C-alpha positions as CSV (number, residue, x, y, z in Angstrom):
1,M,188.2,43.7,79.0
2,S,185.9,41.3,81.1
3,S,183.6,44.0,81.1
4,L,182.8,43.3,76.8
5,T,182.9,40.0,77.0
6,N,179.9,40.2,79.7
7,N,178.0,40.7,76.4
8,P,188.2,63.3,51.9
9,L,184.4,64.3,54.1
10,G,183.9,67.5,52.8
11,N,182.7,70.7,54.4
12,W,179.2,70.0,53.1
13,L,178.6,67.2,56.2
14,A,180.0,67.8,59.7
15,P,177.4,71.1,59.5
16,G,174.1,68.7,59.1
17,L,175.4,66.7,61.6
18,S,173.4,69.1,65.0
19,A,170.7,69.6,62.8
20,L,170.1,66.0,62.5
21,L,170.3,64.9,66.1
22,L,167.9,67.8,66.4
23,L,165.2,67.4,63.7
24,A,165.2,63.2,65.0
25,T,164.5,64.4,68.9
26,V,162.0,66.9,67.7
27,A,160.2,64.3,65.7
28,F,160.5,61.2,67.9
29,G,159.5,64.1,71.3
30,L,161.9,61.8,73.8
31,V,161.8,62.5,77.3
32,G,164.3,61.1,79.9
33,V,164.2,60.1,83.5
34,E,166.0,61.6,86.6
35,G,170.1,60.3,87.1
36,G,171.5,60.7,90.4
37,G,173.6,59.3,93.0
38,T,175.8,56.2,91.3
39,A,174.4,57.1,87.7
40,D,175.8,60.4,88.1
41,A,179.0,59.6,89.5
42,F,179.4,57.4,86.4
43,H,177.8,60.0,84.0
44,D,181.2,62.0,85.4
45,R,183.1,59.1,84.6
46,V,182.7,59.0,81.4
47,R,182.0,62.5,80.6
48,T,185.9,62.3,81.7
49,T,187.3,59.8,79.3
50,M,185.0,61.1,75.8
51,E,187.2,64.4,77.1
52,A,190.3,62.7,77.2
53,V,189.6,61.2,73.7
54,P,193.2,62.3,71.4
55,Y,193.3,65.0,69.0
56,K,195.5,63.0,67.0
57,I,194.8,58.9,65.9
58,D,197.5,58.0,64.0
59,R,198.1,60.2,60.1
60,W,194.6,61.8,61.6
61,V,194.5,65.3,63.1
62,G,190.7,66.2,64.7
63,S,188.7,69.1,65.0
64,D,186.0,69.8,66.8
65,V,182.6,70.6,65.1
66,E,180.1,72.5,67.4
67,A,176.8,70.8,68.6
68,A,173.6,73.0,68.1
69,A,172.5,74.4,70.9
70,A,169.0,73.5,70.5
71,A,170.3,70.3,69.7
72,T,171.7,70.2,72.9
73,R,169.1,71.0,75.1
74,L,166.9,68.1,73.6
75,L,169.1,65.2,73.6
76,R,170.1,66.0,77.3
77,P,173.4,64.5,76.5
78,V,176.5,63.7,78.8
79,K,178.5,64.2,76.6
80,L,178.0,64.7,72.8
81,M,181.5,64.5,70.8
82,Q,181.2,65.9,66.7
83,R,185.3,65.9,65.5
84,R,186.4,65.9,61.6
85,Y,189.7,64.0,61.5
86,T,191.6,65.2,58.4
87,D,195.1,63.8,57.3
88,P,197.3,67.0,56.8
89,G,198.9,65.2,54.0
90,T,195.8,64.3,51.7
91,G,193.3,66.9,52.9
92,R,190.9,63.4,53.7
93,S,189.2,63.5,56.2
94,F,186.1,61.3,57.7
95,N,183.5,62.6,60.6
96,L,183.4,60.4,64.4
97,L,180.7,61.5,66.0
98,M,179.6,59.7,69.9
99,V,177.0,61.0,72.6
100,Y,176.2,59.4,75.4
101,C,173.2,60.0,76.9
102,G,171.3,59.4,80.4
103,D,168.8,58.3,79.6
104,S,168.7,54.9,77.1
105,R,166.1,56.1,75.1
106,D,167.0,59.2,73.7
107,M,169.3,57.0,71.8
108,L,166.3,56.7,69.4
109,G,166.9,60.0,67.5
110,H,169.8,59.2,67.0
111,Y,169.3,56.3,65.1
112,P,170.8,55.9,61.5
113,P,167.3,54.9,60.4
114,N,165.9,57.8,62.0
115,C,168.2,60.7,61.6
116,Y,169.8,60.7,58.4
117,P,166.6,60.8,56.5
118,A,164.5,63.4,58.3
119,H,167.6,65.7,57.0
120,G,167.1,64.3,53.8
121,W,169.6,61.2,53.2
122,K,167.9,58.7,51.7
123,S,168.8,55.0,52.8
124,K,170.4,53.0,50.2
125,G,170.0,48.9,52.5
126,D,172.5,48.7,55.3
127,A,174.2,45.2,56.6
128,P,175.9,43.8,60.0
129,A,179.7,44.3,60.6
130,T,181.6,43.8,63.2
131,F,184.7,45.3,65.1
132,Q,187.5,44.1,66.8
133,L,188.9,45.1,70.7
134,E,191.7,43.4,72.2
135,G,190.6,39.8,69.6
136,M,187.3,39.6,70.6
137,S,184.6,40.9,67.8
138,F,181.6,42.5,68.0
139,P,178.2,43.5,66.3
140,A,177.6,46.6,64.2
141,T,175.9,47.9,61.1
142,E,176.9,49.8,58.4
143,Y,174.9,51.8,56.8
144,S,174.4,53.5,53.3
145,F,173.1,56.8,52.6
146,V,172.4,59.4,49.5
147,R,171.0,62.6,48.3
148,S,170.8,65.1,45.7
149,V,172.9,68.6,46.2
150,V,172.7,70.8,43.2
151,G,172.3,68.0,40.8
152,V,175.4,66.7,42.1
153,D,174.4,63.0,44.5
154,Q,176.3,62.5,47.7
155,T,177.1,59.4,49.2
156,L,177.2,59.3,53.1
157,G,178.3,55.5,55.0
158,V,178.2,55.1,58.4
159,F,179.3,52.5,60.6
160,N,177.1,52.9,63.8
161,F,177.3,50.5,67.0
162,F,176.6,50.7,71.3
163,A,177.5,50.7,74.4
164,L,175.5,49.7,77.2
165,P,176.9,50.0,81.0
166,S,173.8,47.3,82.2
167,G,172.6,43.6,80.6
168,T,173.6,40.9,79.6
169,D,175.4,42.2,75.3
170,R,177.3,45.3,76.0
171,L,178.1,46.4,72.5
172,V,174.9,45.9,70.0
173,A,173.9,47.1,67.0
174,T,170.5,47.7,66.9
175,M,168.1,49.7,68.9
176,D,166.2,47.0,70.2
177,A,168.7,45.8,72.5
178,V,169.1,49.3,73.4
179,N,165.5,49.4,73.8
180,R,165.8,46.1,75.7
181,A,168.0,47.5,78.4
182,S,166.1,50.5,79.2
183,Q,163.0,48.1,80.7
184,T,165.3,48.5,83.9
185,R,165.5,50.8,86.3
186,T,169.8,50.0,86.2
187,G,169.8,50.8,82.4
188,A,167.6,53.8,82.9
189,K,169.4,55.4,85.1
190,L,172.7,54.7,83.3
191,G,172.4,55.1,79.5
192,A,173.6,54.3,76.8
193,A,176.5,55.6,74.4
194,Q,176.3,55.5,70.8
195,I,179.5,55.2,68.1
196,Q,179.4,56.2,64.5
197,L,182.4,56.6,61.8
198,L,180.9,58.8,58.4
199,F,182.4,58.0,54.9
200,D,182.1,59.6,51.5
201,D,182.4,57.8,48.8
202,T,186.0,58.0,48.2
203,Y,186.4,55.8,50.5
204,T,187.2,51.3,49.8
205,P,186.5,48.8,52.5
206,A,189.9,48.5,53.1
207,E,189.9,52.4,54.3
208,R,187.5,52.7,56.3
209,A,188.4,49.1,57.7
210,E,192.0,50.4,58.4
211,V,190.6,54.1,59.6
212,R,187.8,52.2,61.9
213,A,190.7,49.9,63.9
214,S,192.6,53.0,64.8
215,V,189.6,54.7,66.1
216,L,188.7,51.8,67.5
217,A,191.4,51.8,69.2
218,A,191.8,54.6,70.5
219,L,188.0,54.8,72.0
220,T,188.6,51.7,74.4
221,P,189.0,53.4,77.1
222,V,186.0,55.0,76.6
223,I,183.9,52.1,75.9
224,E,185.9,50.1,78.8
225,T,184.7,52.4,81.1
226,I,180.8,52.7,79.5
227,T,180.6,49.0,79.3
228,A,181.9,48.6,83.0
229,G,179.0,50.3,84.3
230,A,178.7,51.6,87.7
231,D,180.1,48.9,89.8
232,D,177.7,49.9,92.9
233,E,174.5,49.7,91.6
Protein backbone atom coordinates (compact mmCIF):
# COMPACT_ATOMS: atom_id res chain seq x y z
CA MET A 1 0.00 0.00 0.00
CA SER A 2 2.77 2.44 -0.94
CA SER A 3 0.37 5.19 -2.01
CA LEU A 4 -0.96 5.38 1.53
CA THR A 5 2.42 5.78 3.13
CA ASN A 6 2.99 8.78 0.93
CA ASN A 7 1.20 10.44 2.88
CA PRO A 8 -29.55 -0.40 15.68
CA LEU A 9 -29.53 3.18 13.09
CA GLY A 10 -33.31 3.45 12.58
CA ASN A 11 -35.28 4.85 9.67
CA TRP A 12 -35.12 8.34 11.19
CA LEU A 13 -31.60 8.83 9.83
CA ALA A 14 -31.40 7.51 6.27
CA PRO A 15 -33.94 9.85 4.62
CA GLY A 16 -32.04 12.83 5.97
CA LEU A 17 -28.69 11.98 4.40
CA SER A 18 -29.56 13.37 0.97
CA ALA A 19 -31.06 16.46 2.55
CA LEU A 20 -27.87 17.04 4.54
CA LEU A 21 -25.84 17.02 1.34
CA LEU A 22 -28.32 19.26 -0.45
CA LEU A 23 -28.71 21.86 2.28
CA ALA A 24 -25.02 22.17 2.94
CA THR A 25 -24.14 22.49 -0.73
CA VAL A 26 -26.74 25.22 -1.25
CA ALA A 27 -25.54 27.06 1.84
CA PHE A 28 -21.93 27.16 0.78
CA GLY A 29 -22.50 27.83 -2.93
CA LEU A 30 -19.77 25.53 -4.13
CA VAL A 31 -18.48 25.58 -7.69
CA GLY A 32 -16.22 23.16 -9.53
CA VAL A 33 -13.67 22.82 -12.28
CA GLU A 34 -13.75 20.80 -15.43
CA GLY A 35 -11.83 17.56 -15.70
CA GLY A 36 -10.81 15.82 -18.87
CA GLY A 37 -8.25 13.35 -20.16
CA THR A 38 -6.33 11.66 -17.38
CA ALA A 39 -8.70 13.02 -14.74
CA ASP A 40 -11.70 11.42 -16.45
CA ALA A 41 -9.95 8.07 -16.67
CA PHE A 42 -9.04 8.30 -12.99
CA HIS A 43 -12.62 9.17 -12.04
CA ASP A 44 -13.79 6.11 -13.96
CA ARG A 45 -11.44 3.89 -11.96
CA VAL A 46 -12.69 5.32 -8.69
CA ARG A 47 -16.32 4.90 -9.72
CA THR A 48 -15.73 1.28 -10.69
CA THR A 49 -14.10 0.38 -7.38
CA MET A 50 -16.82 2.14 -5.40
CA GLU A 51 -19.49 0.20 -7.28
CA ALA A 52 -17.74 -3.02 -6.29
CA VAL A 53 -18.05 -2.39 -2.52
CA PRO A 54 -19.73 -5.56 -1.18
CA TYR A 55 -23.29 -5.56 0.09
CA LYS A 56 -22.39 -8.17 2.68
CA ILE A 57 -19.66 -7.33 5.17
CA ASP A 58 -19.27 -9.99 7.84
CA ARG A 59 -22.75 -10.35 9.39
CA TRP A 60 -23.98 -7.02 8.00
CA VAL A 61 -26.18 -6.87 4.88
CA GLY A 62 -26.36 -3.61 2.94
CA SER A 63 -29.21 -1.84 1.20
CA ASP A 64 -28.83 1.35 -0.81
CA VAL A 65 -30.43 4.62 0.24
CA GLU A 66 -31.33 6.70 -2.79
CA ALA A 67 -29.76 10.14 -3.01
CA ALA A 68 -31.95 13.14 -3.78
CA ALA A 69 -31.63 14.21 -7.42
CA ALA A 70 -31.11 17.84 -6.41
CA ALA A 71 -28.27 16.89 -4.07
CA THR A 72 -26.60 14.92 -6.84
CA ARG A 73 -26.89 17.82 -9.28
CA LEU A 74 -25.37 20.27 -6.82
CA LEU A 75 -22.58 18.04 -5.51
CA ARG A 76 -21.77 16.75 -9.00
CA PRO A 77 -20.17 13.64 -7.48
CA VAL A 78 -18.25 11.11 -9.51
CA LYS A 79 -19.98 8.60 -7.24
CA LEU A 80 -22.21 8.96 -4.21
CA MET A 81 -22.94 5.94 -2.03
CA GLN A 82 -25.47 5.92 0.80
CA ARG A 83 -25.93 2.46 2.22
CA ARG A 84 -27.51 1.07 5.38
CA TYR A 85 -25.98 -2.15 6.73
CA THR A 86 -28.19 -4.28 8.98
CA ASP A 87 -27.54 -7.34 11.10
CA PRO A 88 -30.46 -9.65 10.20
CA GLY A 89 -30.12 -11.44 13.52
CA THR A 90 -30.56 -8.37 15.72
CA GLY A 91 -32.02 -5.69 13.45
CA ARG A 92 -29.29 -3.25 14.44
CA SER A 93 -27.81 -1.13 11.69
CA PHE A 94 -25.31 1.55 10.83
CA ASN A 95 -24.87 3.73 7.75
CA LEU A 96 -21.99 4.06 5.33
CA LEU A 97 -21.85 7.34 3.44
CA MET A 98 -19.14 7.78 0.83
CA VAL A 99 -18.86 10.48 -1.80
CA TYR A 100 -16.17 11.12 -4.40
CA CYS A 101 -16.22 14.53 -6.04
CA GLY A 102 -14.17 15.45 -9.10
CA ASP A 103 -13.48 18.83 -7.51
CA SER A 104 -12.07 18.53 -3.99
CA ARG A 105 -13.61 21.88 -3.05
CA ASP A 106 -17.05 20.29 -3.21
CA MET A 107 -16.16 18.42 -0.02
CA LEU A 108 -16.82 21.53 2.09
CA GLY A 109 -20.59 21.12 2.05
CA HIS A 110 -20.25 17.46 3.01
CA TYR A 111 -18.02 18.19 6.03
CA PRO A 112 -19.77 17.09 9.28
CA PRO A 113 -19.33 20.41 11.17
CA ASN A 114 -21.18 22.08 8.29
CA CYS A 115 -23.73 19.58 6.99
CA TYR A 116 -25.24 18.11 10.16
CA PRO A 117 -25.94 21.44 11.94
CA ALA A 118 -27.50 22.62 8.66
CA HIS A 119 -30.09 19.87 9.16
CA GLY A 120 -30.91 20.54 12.78
CA TRP A 121 -28.26 18.52 14.60
CA LYS A 122 -26.40 20.22 17.45
CA SER A 123 -22.74 19.43 17.96
CA LYS A 124 -21.77 17.66 21.16
CA GLY A 125 -18.10 17.90 20.26
CA ASP A 126 -15.49 16.01 18.33
CA ALA A 127 -12.35 14.08 19.05
CA PRO A 128 -9.34 12.91 17.04
CA ALA A 129 -9.37 9.25 16.13
CA THR A 130 -7.30 6.79 14.15
CA PHE A 131 -7.95 3.77 11.98
CA GLN A 132 -5.79 0.92 10.77
CA LEU A 133 -5.23 -0.22 7.20
CA GLU A 134 -2.79 -3.01 6.48
CA GLY A 135 -0.98 -2.47 9.76
CA MET A 136 -0.63 1.30 9.38
CA SER A 137 -2.40 3.99 11.39
CA PHE A 138 -4.15 7.00 9.83
CA PRO A 139 -6.04 10.00 11.23
CA ALA A 140 -9.79 10.49 11.41
CA THR A 141 -12.28 12.47 13.48
CA GLU A 142 -15.24 11.28 15.54
CA TYR A 143 -18.13 13.74 15.80
CA SER A 144 -21.13 13.58 18.11
CA PHE A 145 -24.47 15.27 17.38
CA VAL A 146 -27.85 15.41 19.07
CA ARG A 147 -31.31 16.62 18.10
CA SER A 148 -34.74 16.45 19.71
CA VAL A 149 -37.66 14.95 17.77
CA VAL A 150 -41.08 15.07 19.45
CA GLY A 151 -39.34 15.56 22.78
CA VAL A 152 -37.01 12.59 22.33
CA ASP A 153 -33.26 13.14 22.01
CA GLN A 154 -31.55 11.32 19.17
CA THR A 155 -27.78 10.97 19.26
CA LEU A 156 -25.62 10.45 16.20
CA GLY A 157 -21.96 9.48 16.06
CA VAL A 158 -20.05 10.20 12.84
CA PHE A 159 -16.63 8.71 12.08
CA ASN A 160 -15.09 10.72 9.24
CA PHE A 161 -11.96 10.95 7.11
CA PHE A 162 -10.89 11.99 3.60
CA ALA A 163 -8.97 10.14 0.89
CA LEU A 164 -6.94 12.26 -1.54
CA PRO A 165 -5.30 11.35 -4.86
CA SER A 166 -2.61 14.03 -4.62
CA GLY A 167 -0.40 15.72 -2.06
CA THR A 168 1.98 14.41 0.57
CA ASP A 169 -0.71 13.10 2.91
CA ARG A 170 -3.35 11.01 1.18
CA LEU A 171 -5.55 10.01 4.15
CA VAL A 172 -6.47 13.02 6.27
CA ALA A 173 -8.92 14.03 8.97
CA THR A 174 -9.55 17.73 8.31
CA MET A 175 -10.84 20.06 5.62
CA ASP A 176 -7.61 22.08 5.87
CA ALA A 177 -5.69 19.22 4.28
CA VAL A 178 -8.35 18.84 1.58
CA ASN A 179 -8.23 22.56 0.86
CA ARG A 180 -4.45 22.46 0.52
CA ALA A 181 -4.74 19.64 -2.00
CA SER A 182 -7.27 21.63 -4.03
CA GLN A 183 -4.84 24.53 -4.50
CA THR A 184 -2.83 22.62 -7.10
CA ARG A 185 -4.07 21.99 -10.63
CA THR A 186 -3.69 18.23 -10.17
CA GLY A 187 -5.50 18.27 -6.85
CA ALA A 188 -8.37 20.31 -8.20
CA LYS A 189 -8.85 18.01 -11.19
CA LEU A 190 -8.53 14.68 -9.38
CA GLY A 191 -10.85 15.60 -6.53
CA ALA A 192 -11.31 13.94 -3.15
CA ALA A 193 -13.38 11.37 -1.32
CA GLN A 194 -15.03 11.55 2.05
CA ILE A 195 -15.97 8.45 4.01
CA GLN A 196 -18.36 8.45 6.96
CA LEU A 197 -19.70 5.76 9.26
CA LEU A 198 -22.81 6.74 11.21
CA PHE A 199 -23.90 5.11 14.46
CA ASP A 200 -26.69 5.62 16.96
CA ASP A 201 -26.01 5.69 20.68
CA THR A 202 -26.71 1.98 21.21
CA TYR A 203 -23.20 1.17 19.97
CA THR A 204 -20.43 0.91 22.53
CA PRO A 205 -16.96 2.20 21.59
CA ALA A 206 -15.80 -1.42 21.20
CA GLU A 207 -18.70 -2.21 18.86
CA ARG A 208 -18.02 0.87 16.75
CA ALA A 209 -14.37 -0.11 16.49
CA GLU A 210 -15.32 -3.62 15.39
CA VAL A 211 -17.63 -2.29 12.67
CA ARG A 212 -15.01 0.21 11.48
CA ALA A 213 -12.40 -2.50 11.12
CA SER A 214 -14.71 -4.70 9.05
CA VAL A 215 -15.98 -1.91 6.82
CA LEU A 216 -12.60 -0.32 6.19
CA ALA A 217 -11.15 -3.69 5.26
CA ALA A 218 -13.93 -3.98 2.65
CA LEU A 219 -13.21 -0.44 1.44
CA THR A 220 -9.46 -0.99 1.05
CA PRO A 221 -9.61 -1.38 -2.78
CA VAL A 222 -11.46 1.94 -3.05
CA ILE A 223 -9.07 3.71 -0.71
CA GLU A 224 -6.02 2.33 -2.50
CA THR A 225 -7.39 3.36 -5.91
CA ILE A 226 -8.00 6.92 -4.73
CA THR A 227 -4.73 7.39 -2.88
CA ALA A 228 -2.71 5.96 -5.78
CA GLY A 229 -3.84 8.94 -7.86
CA ALA A 230 -3.45 9.17 -11.62
CA ASP A 231 -0.04 7.64 -12.20
CA ASP A 232 0.51 9.41 -15.51
CA GLU A 233 -0.72 12.81 -14.37
